[in-house]
N, C-alpha and C positions, 0 to 999 in steps of 0.2 A: 399428290402425296404419298406416303409410306404405305398405309394398308386401309382397308374396307371401314373401317371403323373409326376412324379418326383423320381431321385433315395430317397429312404429310409434311415432311420438312421443307422440300424444295420448291423455290419459286423460281420461275425466268426474272429473275432480279432487272434486268437493262430493261425490258419490258416494263415491268411495275414501275419503274423509276420515271419511265417517260408517258405513261399513259393515268396514272392515279390521281388525275387531276381532282377528281370528287373529296378522296382521302385528304389530299393537300390544302385543299380550301376550308375543309372544316377546322385543320390544325391548330390555327393561330388563334382562334376564339379561345381552343381549350389550353391551349400555353397562356393563354392571357389569365387564366383562372388560378394559375400557380403564383404565390406570394412569395416572390426571391428576394434577398439581396444581393445576390451574384456572385456569391463565395461558397453555395452549396454544392451538395452531391448530390446527384438527380437520377434515379434509375428510369431509363427510355424503355418501357416493358411493351416488348412489339416494334423495333426502330425500322425494320424496312429497311429500305435505301438509303435513309439518314437524310432526306430533304427537312424534314420537320425537326429532326436531331438538331439539325443547324440552326433552326429559328430558336430552338430552346438553348444552344450556346450560345448565341449570340446576347443572351439574358444573364450569363453565367461567364463572365470577361475572368473572374478570378475562383471559378467553380469547376467541377467535372461533372462528365455525363457516363454512365455506365451504358452501355448500348448492348441490349439483350435480343435476341432472336433466334427462333428455331430452326430458320435457315442459314446455313453457311454461304449460300449465294447472295442472300441479302447483307449478311455480315461483310460481305467481300466486297460489294457494291457500295456498303456505309462507308467502309473503310477508305476507299479510294476516292470518295467524294468528299469527306469529312477531314483524313490527314492532312491535307495540303493547307486547308483553312484554320485548323486547330490542334497543331500539333501539340502531342502530349496530354489533351484534355479528356480525351475518349478512351475508355477500356471496353473490348468487344468480346463477349460472353456468349454461347451459343448455348442455347439452355431451352427445355419444353416448359413453357409456364404452368402447363398441366400438371406436373410433377415436378416443381420447383425445389431443388435442393437449397434452402437457405445458404447453406456452407459454402455455396457457389458464387456467392455475391459479396464484394469485397465491402462491409458495412463498417457501423452504421451507416443510413442514408437518410437525407434529410427529406427527399421526397419523391414520389415516383408519377410518372407520367405516363401516358399510353393514349393512342388511338387506333381505332378499327383492327383491334386486336383481341380483344376479351371474346368476340361472339366464335372466335375458332376455338375455344376452349371449353371442353364438354363438361366438366365438373367445376363451378363456381366457388362452390364451398373451399375446396381446396386450393383454387388460383388464389382467394383472399386471403385465407390461412398463410399461403406460402409469401405473399407480398406483406403479410402483417411483420414478420419475422424478422427481417434485417431493415425493417422501417424504425428510425428513431420514435419513442413516445412524442407526440406533439406533432408528429412528420404529417405531411400532405400525400394524400393518394386524389389527382385528377386524371379523370378519363373519360372517353367514349369510344364507344364501340357499337354495334347493330344492337336494336332490341326492338322487341314486341315484333309488330308485324312489318318489319324489316324486308325490303326485297320481296314482299309477298307474293305479287305477281309473277315473278320471275320462279320462286321456289316451285309454287303450286304448278307451273308447267313444267318444271323439271320432275315433279313428282308423277305427273300425267306420263312423261314421256319413258322413265324408267320402268315402268310396269308393262310399255308394249313390245312387241317384239320389232327388232331383234335385239333389244338393249334388255329387257327383262332377266335371262338368265345370268347375266353379267352382275346385276344389281341385287340378288335374290338374299346377300347378307350384309347389303350398302346399309348405313345407319347415316343419316343427315349428319354432316361434319359441324353443322350451326349450331348455336347455343342464343337466341334471340331472348333474353330475359328482360322482364319489366321491372319497372322500377321498385313496386311494393317488394318483390320476392328478393331482390339484390339489396335493397337496405335491410333486410332480415339477415342475408348472407353476410354481408359487411358487419352488421352488429355482433352476429356469433364469431366471426372471424376477429373481435377486438377494435373495431374502428367505432367512432364516436361522432358528432356533429355533420352527421349524414346527409347528403341533399341527393336523390337522385329524378329524373324525369325524363321524359321523351319530347323528342324534336322532330317533326317533319322535315326531311333535308332531299327533297326530289330533285333529281339531275337529270338533263336531257343531253345526251351527247350528240357530238356536232355531225357525225357521218355514221352510216354502216360500217364500213372499216372500222373507224375507232370502237363501235358497239361490238363487232365481232371479236376483235382483238381483246376488248375489257371482257366478254364474257368467258373467252378461253384462257385468257391469264389472271385473271383475279376470282372473279364468282364462281366459275365452274371447273376449277382446274382438279378439285377432288374427284369429282365425278368422271372426268376423263380418263382419269389415270387406273379407274376400274376397268376400263376400255382397252383390250389389247391392240386392235386392228386402227390403224391412222384412218383407214376410210368411215369406219364407224364414229368416232372421234368426230371427224368432220361433218358428216351427217348429224350427229346430236346437237353441232354448233349450229348447224344451218337451219335447222327446224327452231330453234329458238329466235334465231335472228328474224325468220318470215315473220314470227310473231310479233318480235319487237318492230317490224316495219309497219306493221298491220296497225298498231296502236295510234291511239290521237292523244298527245303528239307522238311521232315515231321515236323511238330509242330511249324512251323514259324508263329511269331506274328510280324505284318508288322507295328511298331509302326514309329509314325512320332510325334516328340515331339515339341511343339511351346515355345520358350525361350522368356521370359520376362524381361528386365531390366526396371526400371523408378526412377525417383525421384520426392518424394512430392514436388509442388511449393511452392513459399514463399506465404503467405497470401497478 
């Protein structure tokens, strides 16, 4: 990612598309909370590689999706995946949800869908205000992201590790890229941004990865890639991940990801 204070733009989109089983497994339930006729325009806020966008498009035979992501790699992967199946139904926009210009969204839009994205945005007040602007009055916001104590075990291990040598000097100015908010503060932020009918709740969603190889790849490419970008030396990056893999191997059960999801349902208030 691009700097030491926020998650950067670029991901390994091919690897994400292949190994993001947990993120994909949560998506259908979240999509199911959308109330759709099939002709709406829906913003997929953080579309990633497009796997869940495809499931959303199946419900919009006469509608359109605006696929937005900060990562150009993700958008390229999504375009290659989606365009052959849904020609002409998807508009791709590279934008930062943490500094969203509503004018960049061809609106107004009927609904916003998002999974596994909002916790990468540091300022949720600005996030929700930016999402409310292009949304029609009465439009839906249905989302899920990491919340509260999400991956607490992994985060605590990383906090300990970056305080040690040889890593500490590189992380002297580092700020965590994660914002794992709780439901109460999220509901307050949504209300201030102009949403009503707000429901926000937490859901435990632990995942056990099937092998050490997958666990290592997952930590490298999904959970800790903002940390690795701070380290200039590939040897240091490899050693950083290996320490975390060793700890994961010793867990009972091994390779457990202690996910906690924050679910959000809200309606854009009438002006």
